[in-house]
C-alpha positions as a Markdown table, in Angstrom:
| # | Residue | x | y | z |
|---|---|---|---|---|
| 1 | Unk | 62.9 | 178.4 | 70.1 |
| 2 | Unk | 60.0 | 177.6 | 72.5 |
| 3 | Unk | 60.7 | 173.8 | 72.2 |
| 4 | Unk | 64.3 | 174.1 | 73.2 |
| 5 | Unk | 65.5 | 173.5 | 76.7 |
| 6 | Unk | 66.7 | 176.8 | 78.2 |
| 7 | Unk | 70.4 | 175.8 | 78.4 |
| 8 | Unk | 70.4 | 174.6 | 74.8 |
| 9 | Unk | 68.8 | 177.8 | 73.6 |
| 10 | Unk | 71.4 | 179.8 | 75.5 |
| 11 | Unk | 74.2 | 178.0 | 73.7 |
| 12 | Unk | 72.6 | 178.6 | 70.3 |
| 13 | Unk | 71.4 | 182.1 | 70.6 |
| 14 | Unk | 73.1 | 183.7 | 73.6 |
| 15 | Unk | 71.6 | 184.8 | 76.9 |
| 16 | Unk | 70.1 | 188.0 | 75.5 |
| 17 | Unk | 67.7 | 186.0 | 73.3 |
| 18 | Unk | 66.2 | 183.9 | 76.1 |
| 19 | Unk | 64.7 | 184.1 | 79.6 |
| 20 | Unk | 66.2 | 184.6 | 83.0 |
| 21 | Unk | 66.0 | 180.8 | 83.7 |
| 22 | Unk | 68.3 | 180.0 | 80.8 |
| 23 | Unk | 70.7 | 182.7 | 81.9 |
| 24 | Unk | 70.8 | 181.2 | 85.4 |
| 25 | Unk | 71.4 | 177.7 | 84.0 |
| 26 | Unk | 74.2 | 178.9 | 81.8 |
| 27 | Unk | 75.8 | 180.7 | 84.7 |
| 28 | Unk | 75.6 | 177.5 | 86.8 |
| 29 | Unk | 77.1 | 175.4 | 83.9 |
| 30 | Unk | 80.0 | 177.8 | 83.6 |
| 31 | Unk | 80.8 | 177.3 | 87.3 |
| 32 | Unk | 80.5 | 173.5 | 87.0 |
| 33 | Unk | 82.8 | 173.3 | 83.9 |
| 34 | Unk | 86.5 | 173.7 | 83.9 |
| 35 | Unk | 89.0 | 174.7 | 81.2 |
| 36 | Unk | 89.8 | 171.9 | 78.7 |
| 37 | Unk | 93.6 | 172.2 | 78.9 |
| 38 | Unk | 95.1 | 169.0 | 80.2 |
| 39 | Unk | 98.6 | 167.6 | 80.7 |
| 40 | Unk | 99.7 | 165.4 | 77.9 |
| 41 | Unk | 102.7 | 163.1 | 77.2 |
| 42 | Unk | 103.3 | 162.8 | 73.4 |
| 43 | Unk | 105.4 | 159.8 | 72.4 |
| 44 | Unk | 107.9 | 162.0 | 70.5 |
| 45 | Unk | 108.4 | 164.2 | 73.5 |
| 46 | Unk | 108.9 | 161.1 | 75.8 |
| 47 | Unk | 111.5 | 159.6 | 73.4 |
| 48 | Unk | 113.4 | 162.8 | 73.0 |
| 49 | Unk | 113.4 | 163.8 | 76.7 |
| 50 | Unk | 116.8 | 164.1 | 78.3 |
| 51 | Unk | 117.7 | 160.8 | 80.1 |
| 52 | Unk | 115.5 | 158.7 | 77.8 |
| 53 | Unk | 118.2 | 157.9 | 75.3 |
| 54 | Unk | 118.1 | 154.2 | 76.0 |
| 55 | Unk | 114.3 | 154.2 | 75.4 |
| 56 | Unk | 114.7 | 156.0 | 72.1 |
| 57 | Unk | 117.4 | 153.5 | 71.1 |
| 58 | Unk | 115.1 | 150.6 | 72.0 |
| 59 | Unk | 112.6 | 151.7 | 69.4 |
| 60 | Unk | 114.9 | 153.0 | 66.7 |
| 61 | Unk | 117.5 | 150.3 | 66.7 |
| 62 | Unk | 116.4 | 147.6 | 64.2 |
| 63 | Unk | 115.6 | 144.2 | 65.7 |
| 64 | Unk | 118.3 | 141.7 | 64.7 |
| 65 | Unk | 116.4 | 138.4 | 65.1 |
| 66 | Unk | 112.8 | 138.6 | 64.1 |
| 67 | Unk | 112.1 | 134.9 | 65.0 |
| 68 | Unk | 112.9 | 135.0 | 68.7 |
| 69 | Unk | 109.2 | 134.8 | 69.7 |
| 70 | Unk | 107.9 | 133.1 | 66.6 |
| 71 | Unk | 105.0 | 130.8 | 67.5 |
| 72 | Unk | 104.3 | 132.6 | 70.8 |
| 73 | Unk | 100.8 | 134.0 | 71.4 |
| 74 | Unk | 100.4 | 137.1 | 73.6 |
| 75 | Unk | 97.1 | 138.6 | 74.8 |
| 76 | Unk | 96.9 | 142.3 | 75.7 |
| 77 | Unk | 94.2 | 143.0 | 78.2 |
| 78 | Unk | 93.2 | 146.7 | 77.7 |
| 79 | Unk | 90.2 | 149.0 | 77.9 |
| 80 | Unk | 89.4 | 152.7 | 77.4 |
| 81 | Unk | 92.0 | 154.9 | 78.9 |
| 82 | Unk | 95.2 | 152.8 | 78.3 |
| 83 | Unk | 98.5 | 154.7 | 78.2 |
| 84 | Unk | 99.3 | 154.8 | 74.5 |
| 85 | Unk | 103.1 | 153.9 | 74.6 |
| 86 | Unk | 102.5 | 151.2 | 77.2 |
| 87 | Unk | 100.4 | 149.3 | 74.7 |
| 88 | Unk | 101.7 | 150.3 | 71.3 |
| 89 | Unk | 105.4 | 150.0 | 72.4 |
| 90 | Unk | 105.4 | 146.4 | 73.7 |
| 91 | Unk | 102.9 | 145.3 | 71.0 |
| 92 | Unk | 105.2 | 146.7 | 68.3 |
| 93 | Unk | 108.2 | 145.0 | 69.8 |
| 94 | Unk | 106.7 | 141.6 | 70.3 |
| 95 | Unk | 105.4 | 141.6 | 66.8 |
| 96 | Unk | 108.8 | 142.6 | 65.5 |
| 97 | Unk | 110.1 | 139.4 | 67.3 |
| 98 | Unk | 107.6 | 137.2 | 65.5 |
| 99 | Unk | 104.9 | 136.8 | 68.2 |
| 100 | Unk | 101.2 | 136.8 | 67.5 |
| 101 | Unk | 99.7 | 139.6 | 69.6 |
| 102 | Unk | 95.9 | 140.0 | 70.1 |
| 103 | Unk | 94.3 | 143.0 | 71.8 |
| 104 | Unk | 91.5 | 141.8 | 74.2 |
| 105 | Unk | 88.9 | 144.2 | 75.6 |
| 106 | Unk | 86.0 | 143.8 | 78.0 |
| 107 | Unk | 82.7 | 143.1 | 76.4 |
| 108 | Unk | 81.0 | 146.3 | 75.4 |
| 109 | Unk | 78.8 | 147.5 | 78.2 |
| 110 | Unk | 77.5 | 151.1 | 77.7 |
| 111 | Unk | 76.5 | 153.1 | 80.8 |
| 112 | Unk | 72.9 | 153.8 | 81.5 |
| 113 | Unk | 71.5 | 156.9 | 79.9 |
| 114 | Unk | 71.1 | 158.7 | 83.2 |
| 115 | Unk | 74.9 | 158.7 | 83.7 |
| 116 | Unk | 75.0 | 161.3 | 80.9 |
| 117 | Unk | 77.8 | 159.6 | 79.0 |
| 118 | Unk | 78.0 | 159.9 | 75.2 |
| 119 | Unk | 79.6 | 156.8 | 73.7 |
| 120 | Unk | 80.7 | 156.8 | 70.1 |
| 121 | Unk | 79.7 | 153.9 | 67.9 |
| 122 | Unk | 83.3 | 152.9 | 67.4 |
| 123 | Unk | 83.5 | 152.0 | 71.1 |
| 124 | Unk | 81.9 | 148.7 | 70.2 |
| 125 | Unk | 85.0 | 147.7 | 68.3 |
| 126 | Unk | 87.8 | 150.0 | 69.5 |
| 127 | Unk | 89.4 | 151.1 | 72.8 |
| 128 | Unk | 90.6 | 154.7 | 73.5 |
| 129 | Unk | 94.2 | 155.6 | 74.0 |
| 130 | Unk | 95.5 | 158.4 | 76.2 |
| 131 | Unk | 98.7 | 160.2 | 76.6 |
| 132 | Unk | 98.8 | 160.8 | 80.4 |
| 133 | Unk | 95.4 | 162.6 | 80.7 |
| 134 | Unk | 94.6 | 163.5 | 77.1 |
| 135 | Unk | 92.6 | 161.1 | 74.9 |
| 136 | Unk | 94.5 | 160.8 | 71.6 |
| 137 | Unk | 92.9 | 158.1 | 69.5 |
| 138 | Unk | 91.4 | 154.6 | 69.1 |
| 139 | Unk | 92.8 | 151.2 | 68.5 |
| 140 | Unk | 90.8 | 148.2 | 67.2 |
| 141 | Unk | 90.6 | 145.2 | 69.5 |
| 142 | Unk | 90.6 | 141.6 | 68.2 |
| 143 | Unk | 88.5 | 139.8 | 70.8 |
| 144 | Unk | 86.6 | 140.3 | 74.0 |
| 145 | Unk | 87.5 | 138.9 | 77.4 |
| 146 | Unk | 84.4 | 136.6 | 77.4 |
| 147 | Unk | 85.7 | 134.9 | 74.2 |
| 148 | Unk | 89.1 | 133.8 | 75.3 |
| 149 | Unk | 90.6 | 130.9 | 77.4 |
| 150 | Unk | 93.9 | 130.2 | 79.0 |
| 151 | Unk | 95.0 | 127.7 | 76.4 |
| 152 | Unk | 94.7 | 130.3 | 73.6 |
| 153 | Unk | 97.9 | 132.2 | 74.8 |
| 154 | Unk | 101.4 | 131.8 | 76.2 |
| 155 | Unk | 101.4 | 135.2 | 78.0 |
| 156 | Unk | 99.2 | 138.1 | 78.9 |
| 157 | Unk | 100.3 | 141.7 | 79.5 |
| 158 | Unk | 98.3 | 144.6 | 80.8 |
| 159 | Unk | 99.2 | 148.2 | 79.9 |
| 160 | Unk | 98.6 | 151.0 | 82.4 |
| 161 | Unk | 96.9 | 154.3 | 82.0 |
| 162 | Unk | 94.9 | 156.6 | 84.2 |
| 163 | Unk | 91.6 | 154.8 | 83.5 |
| 164 | Unk | 92.3 | 151.5 | 81.9 |
| 165 | Unk | 93.1 | 149.5 | 85.0 |
| 166 | Unk | 89.8 | 150.6 | 86.7 |
| 167 | Unk | 87.9 | 149.6 | 83.6 |
| 168 | Unk | 89.5 | 146.2 | 83.7 |
| 169 | Unk | 89.6 | 145.4 | 87.4 |
| 170 | Unk | 85.8 | 145.3 | 87.8 |
| 171 | Unk | 85.1 | 143.2 | 84.7 |
| 172 | Unk | 84.4 | 139.6 | 85.9 |
| 173 | Unk | 85.6 | 138.0 | 82.6 |
| 174 | Unk | 89.0 | 139.8 | 82.9 |
| 175 | Unk | 89.5 | 138.9 | 86.5 |
| 176 | Unk | 88.5 | 135.2 | 86.0 |
| 177 | Unk | 90.9 | 135.0 | 83.0 |
| 178 | Unk | 93.8 | 136.5 | 85.1 |
| 179 | Unk | 93.1 | 134.1 | 88.0 |
| 180 | Unk | 93.0 | 131.1 | 85.7 |
| 181 | Unk | 96.1 | 132.3 | 83.8 |
| 182 | Unk | 98.0 | 132.6 | 87.0 |
| 183 | Unk | 97.1 | 129.1 | 88.1 |
| 184 | Unk | 98.5 | 127.8 | 84.8 |
| 185 | Unk | 101.9 | 129.3 | 85.6 |
| 186 | Unk | 101.9 | 131.2 | 82.3 |
| 187 | Unk | 103.4 | 134.7 | 82.1 |
| 188 | Unk | 101.4 | 137.7 | 83.4 |
| 189 | Unk | 103.0 | 141.1 | 82.8 |
| 190 | Unk | 101.7 | 144.5 | 84.0 |
| 191 | Unk | 103.1 | 148.0 | 83.8 |
| 192 | Unk | 102.5 | 151.3 | 85.5 |
| 193 | Unk | 99.0 | 151.3 | 87.1 |
| 194 | Unk | 98.1 | 147.9 | 85.7 |
| 195 | Unk | 99.3 | 145.8 | 88.7 |
| 196 | Unk | 96.2 | 146.9 | 90.6 |
| 197 | Unk | 94.3 | 144.6 | 88.3 |
| 198 | Unk | 96.4 | 141.8 | 89.6 |
| 199 | Unk | 95.5 | 142.9 | 93.1 |
| 200 | Unk | 91.8 | 142.7 | 92.2 |
| 201 | Unk | 92.5 | 139.2 | 91.0 |
| 202 | Unk | 94.0 | 138.4 | 94.4 |
| 203 | Unk | 97.2 | 136.9 | 93.1 |
| 204 | Unk | 99.8 | 139.2 | 94.8 |
| 205 | Unk | 100.2 | 137.8 | 98.3 |
| 206 | Unk | 103.9 | 137.2 | 98.9 |
| 207 | Unk | 104.8 | 138.1 | 95.4 |
| 208 | Unk | 107.7 | 140.6 | 94.5 |
| 209 | Unk | 106.6 | 143.4 | 92.2 |
| 210 | Unk | 106.7 | 147.0 | 91.4 |
| 211 | Unk | 104.2 | 149.5 | 89.9 |
| 212 | Unk | 103.5 | 153.2 | 89.4 |
| 213 | Unk | 104.6 | 155.1 | 92.5 |
| 214 | Unk | 101.1 | 156.2 | 93.7 |
| 215 | Unk | 99.7 | 152.6 | 93.6 |
| 216 | Unk | 102.6 | 151.0 | 95.5 |
| 217 | Unk | 100.8 | 151.3 | 98.8 |
| 218 | Unk | 97.8 | 149.5 | 97.2 |
| 219 | Unk | 100.1 | 146.7 | 96.1 |
| 220 | Unk | 101.5 | 146.4 | 99.6 |
| 221 | Unk | 98.0 | 146.3 | 101.0 |
| 222 | Unk | 97.2 | 143.4 | 98.6 |
| 223 | Unk | 100.1 | 141.4 | 100.1 |
| 224 | Unk | 102.8 | 142.2 | 97.6 |
| 225 | Unk | 106.4 | 142.8 | 98.4 |
| 226 | Unk | 107.0 | 146.1 | 96.6 |
| 227 | Unk | 110.3 | 147.6 | 95.4 |
| 228 | Unk | 111.0 | 150.7 | 93.4 |
| 229 | Unk | 112.8 | 149.2 | 90.4 |
| 230 | Unk | 112.3 | 149.6 | 86.6 |
| 231 | Unk | 111.2 | 146.0 | 86.3 |
| 232 | Unk | 110.7 | 143.1 | 88.8 |
| 233 | Unk | 110.4 | 139.4 | 87.8 |
| 234 | Unk | 109.0 | 137.0 | 90.3 |
| 235 | Unk | 108.3 | 133.5 | 88.8 |
| 236 | Unk | 105.5 | 134.1 | 86.3 |
| 237 | Unk | 104.8 | 137.7 | 87.1 |
| 238 | Unk | 106.6 | 140.6 | 85.6 |
| 239 | Unk | 105.8 | 144.2 | 86.6 |
| 240 | Unk | 107.1 | 147.7 | 85.8 |
| 241 | Unk | 106.5 | 151.3 | 86.9 |
| 242 | Unk | 106.1 | 153.8 | 84.1 |
| 243 | Unk | 106.3 | 154.6 | 80.4 |
| 244 | Unk | 110.1 | 155.3 | 80.8 |
| 245 | Unk | 110.5 | 151.6 | 81.7 |
| 246 | Unk | 108.8 | 150.2 | 78.6 |
| 247 | Unk | 112.1 | 149.0 | 77.1 |
| 248 | Unk | 113.1 | 147.1 | 80.3 |
| 249 | Unk | 109.6 | 145.7 | 80.6 |
| 250 | Unk | 109.4 | 144.5 | 77.0 |
| 251 | Unk | 112.9 | 142.9 | 77.2 |
| 252 | Unk | 112.0 | 141.1 | 80.4 |
| 253 | Unk | 108.9 | 139.6 | 78.7 |
| 254 | Unk | 111.0 | 138.6 | 75.7 |
| 255 | Unk | 113.6 | 136.9 | 77.9 |
| 256 | Unk | 111.0 | 135.0 | 79.9 |
| 257 | Unk | 109.1 | 133.8 | 76.8 |
| 258 | Unk | 112.3 | 132.9 | 74.8 |
| 259 | Unk | 113.3 | 130.4 | 77.5 |
| 260 | Unk | 110.0 | 128.5 | 77.3 |
């Protein structure tokens, strides 16, 4: 046990088996840590919540025409911390309509060791989903942002999530792609917290849009004309507010692409 750091020894053998320093370290750690219980938003709970009948019907009513988006290619820009239903919901729907949908993530860039982060091996090929604040699983991405170009896709959409937009908005490849995509006039769609990524790309001045309630001031500060609606369509930009708006958001993207 003499080769173990005091705090590790304490966790293995208890404070009675080690010295006063280890007991002190464990006491400090207990004060720094917090209970692990977090708020969560399971998909089943969301779909069955009172008032969300239309959202439930959107997912459980069979698609009549599975060729509406045939030939269309859609890129999903996402990183760790994306809101599960805001990615999986639209992806499922667009694929049901015949579109090719690729999930695009930032190039893997692990944090320096001194940050104290533990990164699983699968983070090199997958991104982490959350339900509100609770990590719930991983989804494999198809390509990284440094590998794609505007001509590869007809549309790009960005899901929200508590952490995903922050992970995207400071990635230079992601921001360059969004800027170039906007110049092309192709569709850019963002839901929930994701419109802040568009703000970082500096493409919101004079544009009508919406977003999650606590980022609406940020969108206004970026020059956007913000309204509190389930979905807002302004030329090639479609935005939405929240997981409860996934159906309206997805249908707006479908309608825009079907006309092209």
